[in-house]
ZABA-926112 format. One line per 10 residues: number of its first residue (from 1); their letters; for each residue y, x, z of N, C-alpha, C. Coordinates in nm, 2 decimals. Last residue first. Example, Ala and Ser with C-alpha at 12.3 -4.5 7.8 and 13.67 -1.06 7.14 Angstrom:
2
2	SA	-0.22/1.28/0.71/-0.11/1.37/0.71/0.00/1.29/0.79 ~ -0.57/1.32/0.78/-0.45/1.23/0.78/-0.33/1.32/0.78
END
This chain:
163
163	XXXXXXXXXX	3.62/-1.82/2.50/3.65/-1.75/2.39/3.62/-1.59/2.42 ~ 3.43/-2.10/2.61/3.48/-1.97/2.63/3.51/-1.91/2.48 ~ 3.30/-2.35/2.54/3.46/-2.34/2.56/3.52/-2.22/2.57 ~ 3.04/-2.30/2.71/3.10/-2.38/2.61/3.24/-2.40/2.64 ~ 3.00/-1.96/2.84/2.99/-2.13/2.88/3.07/-2.19/2.73 ~ 2.81/-1.68/2.93/2.92/-1.74/2.84/2.87/-1.89/2.83 ~ 2.70/-1.45/3.05/2.75/-1.58/3.13/2.84/-1.68/3.04 ~ 2.58/-1.25/2.95/2.73/-1.26/2.95/2.79/-1.37/3.02 ~ 2.31/-1.31/2.96/2.37/-1.22/3.04/2.50/-1.20/3.05 ~ 2.31/-1.53/2.77/2.26/-1.54/2.92/2.33/-1.44/3.00
153	XXXXXXXXXX	2.40/-1.42/2.55/2.49/-1.51/2.59/2.44/-1.54/2.73 ~ 2.23/-1.21/2.51/2.35/-1.17/2.54/2.43/-1.28/2.60 ~ 1.97/-1.37/2.45/1.99/-1.27/2.57/2.14/-1.22/2.61 ~ 2.06/-1.46/2.20/2.04/-1.55/2.34/2.05/-1.46/2.46 ~ 2.04/-1.23/2.05/2.18/-1.34/2.08/2.16/-1.40/2.21 ~ 1.80/-1.16/2.05/1.89/-1.06/2.14/2.02/-1.12/2.13 ~ 1.66/-1.37/1.94/1.66/-1.36/2.10/1.75/-1.25/2.15 ~ 1.78/-1.34/1.71/1.81/-1.45/1.78/1.80/-1.41/1.92 ~ 1.61/-1.10/1.61/1.76/-1.10/1.63/1.80/-1.22/1.69 ~ 1.34/-1.22/1.65/1.39/-1.10/1.71/1.55/-1.08/1.73
143	XXXXXXXXXX	1.34/-1.43/1.46/1.31/-1.47/1.60/1.35/-1.34/1.68 ~ 1.37/-1.42/1.20/1.48/-1.40/1.29/1.45/-1.43/1.41 ~ 1.09/-1.47/1.10/1.12/-1.31/1.10/1.25/-1.31/1.17 ~ 1.10/-1.75/1.06/1.02/-1.67/1.17/1.07/-1.53/1.21 ~ 1.26/-1.78/0.84/1.31/-1.82/0.95/1.23/-1.74/1.08 ~ 1.06/-1.66/0.66/1.20/-1.60/0.67/1.27/-1.64/0.79 ~ 0.85/-1.84/0.68/0.84/-1.69/0.73/0.98/-1.64/0.75 ~ 0.97/-2.16/0.82/0.92/-2.08/0.70/0.91/-1.93/0.75 ~ 0.82/-2.40/1.06/0.91/-2.30/1.01/0.88/-2.21/0.89 ~ 0.60/-2.50/1.19/0.69/-2.59/1.11/0.85/-2.53/1.10
133	XXXXXXXXXX	0.55/-2.28/1.44/0.49/-2.38/1.39/0.63/-2.45/1.32 ~ 0.39/-1.93/1.53/0.50/-2.05/1.50/0.45/-2.18/1.44 ~ 0.29/-1.74/1.78/0.24/-1.84/1.65/0.37/-1.92/1.66 ~ 0.38/-1.42/1.82/0.40/-1.54/1.86/0.37/-1.65/1.75 ~ 0.26/-1.12/1.95/0.27/-1.21/1.84/0.29/-1.35/1.90 ~ 0.23/-0.93/2.12/0.36/-0.89/2.06/0.35/-1.02/1.96 ~ -0.03/-0.91/2.24/0.10/-0.93/2.32/0.23/-0.95/2.25 ~ -0.18/-0.78/2.04/-0.16/-0.93/2.06/-0.06/-1.00/2.15 ~ 0.00/-0.54/1.85/-0.09/-0.59/1.95/-0.07/-0.74/2.01 ~ -0.07/-0.49/1.51/0.03/-0.55/1.60/-0.07/-0.60/1.74
123	XXXXXXXXXX	-0.06/-0.35/1.20/-0.13/-0.36/1.31/-0.04/-0.38/1.44 ~ 0.04/-0.48/0.92/0.10/-0.40/1.03/0.00/-0.43/1.12 ~ 0.12/-0.47/0.55/0.01/-0.49/0.67/0.07/-0.42/0.79 ~ 0.30/-0.41/0.36/0.24/-0.54/0.34/0.16/-0.57/0.48 ~ 0.61/-0.32/0.52/0.50/-0.27/0.46/0.43/-0.43/0.41 ~ 0.82/-0.32/0.72/0.85/-0.30/0.57/0.73/-0.24/0.52 ~ 0.74/-0.35/1.00/0.75/-0.45/0.87/0.76/-0.45/0.75 ~ 0.62/-0.03/1.11/0.67/-0.17/1.13/0.65/-0.27/0.99 ~ 0.46/0.23/1.30/0.50/0.19/1.18/0.51/0.02/1.19 ~ 0.68/0.33/1.58/0.56/0.31/1.53/0.56/0.21/1.39
113	XXXXXXXXXX	0.94/0.34/1.66/0.87/0.46/1.71/0.69/0.46/1.65 ~ 1.04/0.15/1.49/1.12/0.26/1.53/1.03/0.38/1.60 ~ 0.83/-0.04/1.40/0.98/-0.04/1.30/1.03/0.10/1.34 ~ 0.80/-0.14/1.75/0.74/-0.15/1.61/0.87/-0.13/1.49 ~ 0.85/0.08/2.01/0.92/-0.03/1.93/0.86/-0.02/1.79 ~ 0.72/0.14/2.33/0.72/0.17/2.18/0.80/0.07/2.12 ~ 0.79/0.28/2.67/0.81/0.15/2.56/0.81/0.21/2.41 ~ 0.74/0.40/2.90/0.65/0.43/2.78/0.69/0.34/2.68 ~ 0.93/0.31/3.09/0.95/0.46/3.04/0.85/0.50/2.92 ~ 1.08/0.03/3.09/0.97/0.09/3.07/0.96/0.23/3.01
103	XXXXXXXXXX	1.29/-0.15/3.09/1.32/-0.02/3.14/1.18/0.07/3.15 ~ 1.23/-0.37/2.99/1.30/-0.32/2.92/1.35/-0.19/2.97 ~ 1.06/-0.51/3.18/1.01/-0.45/3.07/1.09/-0.34/2.99 ~ 1.04/-0.57/3.46/1.17/-0.52/3.40/1.13/-0.44/3.28 ~ 0.82/-0.64/3.63/0.88/-0.75/3.49/1.01/-0.69/3.47 ~ 0.72/-0.49/3.78/0.83/-0.56/3.84/0.90/-0.64/3.72 ~ 0.54/-0.35/3.61/0.48/-0.43/3.71/0.59/-0.52/3.79 ~ 0.75/-0.22/3.44/0.64/-0.32/3.41/0.59/-0.40/3.51 ~ 0.83/-0.02/3.65/0.93/-0.12/3.59/0.83/-0.23/3.52 ~ 0.57/0.10/3.70/0.65/0.01/3.81/0.75/-0.08/3.75
93	XXXXXXXXXX	0.36/0.08/3.44/0.44/0.15/3.53/0.52/0.07/3.63 ~ 0.19/-0.08/3.27/0.13/-0.02/3.38/0.23/0.05/3.50 ~ 0.30/-0.19/3.04/0.25/-0.30/3.13/0.19/-0.21/3.25 ~ 0.42/-0.08/2.82/0.29/-0.02/2.87/0.22/-0.11/2.96 ~ 0.55/-0.28/2.56/0.55/-0.21/2.71/0.41/-0.18/2.74 ~ 0.71/-0.30/2.28/0.57/-0.28/2.34/0.57/-0.21/2.46 ~ 0.91/-0.50/2.09/0.88/-0.42/2.19/0.75/-0.42/2.27 ~ 0.88/-0.68/1.85/0.87/-0.52/1.84/0.86/-0.42/1.95 ~ 0.75/-0.98/1.84/0.81/-0.89/1.93/0.81/-0.77/1.92 ~ 0.70/-1.17/1.55/0.66/-1.04/1.61/0.79/-1.01/1.70
83	XXXXXXXXXX	0.58/-1.49/1.44/0.69/-1.41/1.48/0.66/-1.29/1.56 ~ 0.31/-1.61/1.24/0.34/-1.52/1.36/0.47/-1.45/1.35 ~ 0.08/-1.84/1.10/0.20/-1.78/1.09/0.24/-1.72/1.21 ~ -0.27/-1.79/1.09/-0.12/-1.84/1.15/-0.02/-1.75/1.11 ~ -0.49/-1.67/0.97/-0.41/-1.76/0.89/-0.28/-1.81/0.95 ~ -0.68/-1.65/1.27/-0.64/-1.61/1.13/-0.58/-1.70/1.03 ~ -0.48/-1.76/1.55/-0.58/-1.74/1.47/-0.56/-1.70/1.33 ~ -0.38/-1.67/1.89/-0.34/-1.67/1.73/-0.48/-1.69/1.66 ~ -0.45/-1.64/2.13/-0.45/-1.77/2.09/-0.44/-1.78/1.95 ~ -0.67/-1.36/2.22/-0.55/-1.43/2.17/-0.57/-1.57/2.13
73	XXXXXXXXXX	-0.82/-1.06/2.29/-0.79/-1.20/2.33/-0.67/-1.25/2.29 ~ -1.02/-0.84/2.11/-0.88/-0.87/2.13/-0.90/-1.05/2.19 ~ -1.24/-0.69/2.00/-1.22/-0.67/2.14/-1.06/-0.73/2.17 ~ -1.23/-0.73/1.71/-1.32/-0.83/1.80/-1.29/-0.80/1.95 ~ -0.89/-0.78/1.57/-1.00/-0.69/1.65/-1.10/-0.78/1.74 ~ -0.84/-1.01/1.34/-0.84/-0.99/1.46/-0.95/-0.89/1.52 ~ -0.64/-1.04/1.03/-0.78/-1.02/1.09/-0.72/-1.00/1.25 ~ -0.41/-1.19/0.94/-0.50/-1.16/0.85/-0.65/-1.11/0.90 ~ -0.17/-1.39/1.03/-0.28/-1.33/1.09/-0.39/-1.29/0.99 ~ 0.14/-1.34/0.85/0.04/-1.43/0.86/-0.09/-1.34/0.90
63	XXXXXXXXXX	0.47/-1.27/0.96/0.37/-1.27/0.86/0.24/-1.36/0.92 ~ 0.80/-1.11/1.01/0.69/-1.23/1.04/0.59/-1.21/0.94 ~ 1.03/-0.89/1.14/0.95/-0.94/1.05/0.85/-1.06/1.11 ~ 1.20/-0.65/1.24/1.26/-0.80/1.24/1.15/-0.85/1.10 ~ 1.17/-0.39/1.21/1.13/-0.44/1.32/1.16/-0.60/1.35 ~ 1.15/-0.14/0.98/1.12/-0.30/1.00/1.09/-0.33/1.13 ~ 0.98/0.15/0.85/1.11/0.07/0.95/1.06/-0.08/0.93 ~ 0.76/0.37/0.93/0.76/0.27/0.83/0.88/0.17/0.92 ~ 0.85/0.72/0.98/0.79/0.58/1.05/0.82/0.49/0.94 ~ 0.91/0.97/0.96/0.80/0.91/0.87/0.76/0.76/0.90
53	XXXXXXXXXX	1.01/1.03/1.30/1.04/1.06/1.15/0.91/1.01/1.08 ~ 1.08/0.76/1.52/1.00/0.87/1.48/1.00/0.91/1.32 ~ 1.37/0.75/1.74/1.29/0.71/1.63/1.20/0.82/1.57 ~ 1.53/0.84/1.95/1.40/0.82/1.98/1.29/0.77/1.85 ~ 1.80/0.87/1.82/1.70/0.99/1.83/1.58/0.97/1.89 ~ 1.92/0.77/1.57/1.86/0.69/1.67/1.75/0.81/1.72 ~ 2.05/0.86/1.36/2.15/0.82/1.48/2.06/0.76/1.61 ~ 1.97/0.92/1.12/1.92/1.01/1.22/2.01/0.98/1.36 ~ 1.99/0.72/0.91/2.10/0.84/0.92/2.08/0.92/1.04 ~ 1.75/0.57/0.99/1.78/0.64/0.84/1.86/0.75/0.85
43	XXXXXXXXXX	1.85/0.44/1.19/1.74/0.53/1.20/1.75/0.64/1.08 ~ 2.07/0.29/1.13/2.09/0.42/1.20/1.98/0.52/1.22 ~ 1.94/0.11/0.95/2.02/0.21/0.91/2.06/0.34/0.98 ~ 1.79/-0.02/1.16/1.71/0.05/1.04/1.81/0.16/0.96 ~ 1.99/-0.12/1.29/1.92/-0.02/1.34/1.85/0.04/1.25 ~ 2.07/-0.33/1.12/2.19/-0.20/1.12/2.09/-0.10/1.20 ~ 1.80/-0.42/0.94/1.90/-0.44/1.05/1.97/-0.32/1.06 ~ 1.63/-0.63/0.72/1.68/-0.51/0.76/1.78/-0.52/0.86 ~ 1.34/-0.85/0.76/1.47/-0.82/0.75/1.52/-0.69/0.77 ~ 1.05/-0.97/0.61/1.10/-0.87/0.69/1.26/-0.84/0.66
33	XXXXXXXXXX	0.78/-1.18/0.58/0.92/-1.19/0.57/0.98/-1.05/0.66 ~ 0.49/-1.13/0.56/0.56/-1.23/0.48/0.71/-1.24/0.45 ~ 0.23/-0.91/0.62/0.39/-0.96/0.62/0.42/-1.03/0.54 ~ -0.04/-0.97/0.76/-0.01/-0.95/0.65/0.16/-1.01/0.65 ~ -0.15/-0.81/1.06/-0.07/-0.92/1.01/-0.02/-0.87/0.88 ~ -0.40/-0.77/1.28/-0.36/-0.74/1.15/-0.28/-0.84/1.08 ~ -0.38/-0.72/1.63/-0.43/-0.84/1.50/-0.38/-0.75/1.40 ~ -0.56/-0.55/1.92/-0.47/-0.58/1.80/-0.52/-0.68/1.70 ~ -0.73/-0.51/2.11/-0.60/-0.57/2.14/-0.51/-0.62/2.01 ~ -0.84/-0.18/1.98/-0.89/-0.31/2.06/-0.73/-0.38/2.12
23	XXXXXXXXXX	-0.68/-0.12/1.67/-0.73/-0.11/1.80/-0.76/-0.21/1.86 ~ -0.69/-0.14/1.30/-0.66/-0.22/1.43/-0.74/-0.14/1.56 ~ -0.52/0.05/1.06/-0.66/0.05/1.16/-0.61/-0.04/1.28 ~ -0.32/-0.01/0.80/-0.34/0.03/0.94/-0.49/0.01/0.99 ~ -0.37/0.10/0.47/-0.38/-0.02/0.56/-0.39/0.01/0.70 ~ -0.18/0.40/0.41/-0.30/0.31/0.41/-0.28/0.20/0.50 ~ 0.11/0.43/0.19/0.02/0.47/0.34/-0.09/0.39/0.31 ~ 0.33/0.57/-0.03/0.21/0.53/0.01/0.13/0.55/0.13 ~ 0.69/0.50/-0.01/0.57/0.58/0.02/0.45/0.53/0.03 ~ 1.01/0.50/-0.06/0.90/0.40/-0.09/0.78/0.51/-0.11
13	XXXXXXXXXX	1.26/0.57/0.18/1.17/0.63/0.07/1.06/0.52/0.06 ~ 1.60/0.60/0.27/1.46/0.54/0.29/1.39/0.55/0.16 ~ 1.82/0.86/0.41/1.76/0.78/0.31/1.63/0.72/0.34 ~ 1.92/1.01/0.59/2.00/0.97/0.52/1.92/0.87/0.40 ~ 1.66/1.26/0.64/1.79/1.21/0.68/1.87/1.14/0.58 ~ 1.33/1.15/0.52/1.43/1.23/0.54/1.56/1.18/0.57 ~ 1.17/0.92/0.57/1.12/1.03/0.52/1.22/1.13/0.55 ~ 1.13/0.61/0.68/1.22/0.70/0.71/1.16/0.85/0.67 ~ 0.98/0.38/0.44/0.97/0.48/0.54/1.09/0.57/0.54 ~ 0.83/0.11/0.30/0.95/0.16/0.30/0.96/0.27/0.43
3	XXX	0.51/0.14/0.13/0.59/0.11/0.26/0.75/0.16/0.23 ~ 0.24/0.03/-0.05/0.35/0.12/-0.05/0.44/0.06/0.04 ~ -0.11/0.08/0.00/-0.02/0.01/0.01/0.13/0.09/0.01
END
């Protein structure tokens, strides 16, 4: 398959990569829609120090469950349209145990530190997939940026009528 990858500073390249191998706990997602974000441009310009070189970019995406690793527990089924949470916490550190996942010292991010949605297929942990209903793949791919907006409104204590 051909993917959009950060291969060298300042550019995105289309390069061949193999279909990813699932690990226990993973689902293989066939990407249906993927957005490009300012973060992707920062990665390509070398402005995201934690990004992995030669990573397949794309953390805003949705797709269809193509396969489920036999050692995976999930409510998703083959063929389901899923939205993806790109943030993968370790679940073991003190921050994760206290539900402060955003502070996880072992945090990985699909499309930043591991291969993302600018590909035909992505292996995704079952904890990062959300089955969608009655929406298009394009709308489902907006779940991640929408969650950022909702979080900003919540933490900013913005109320109706505020400026």
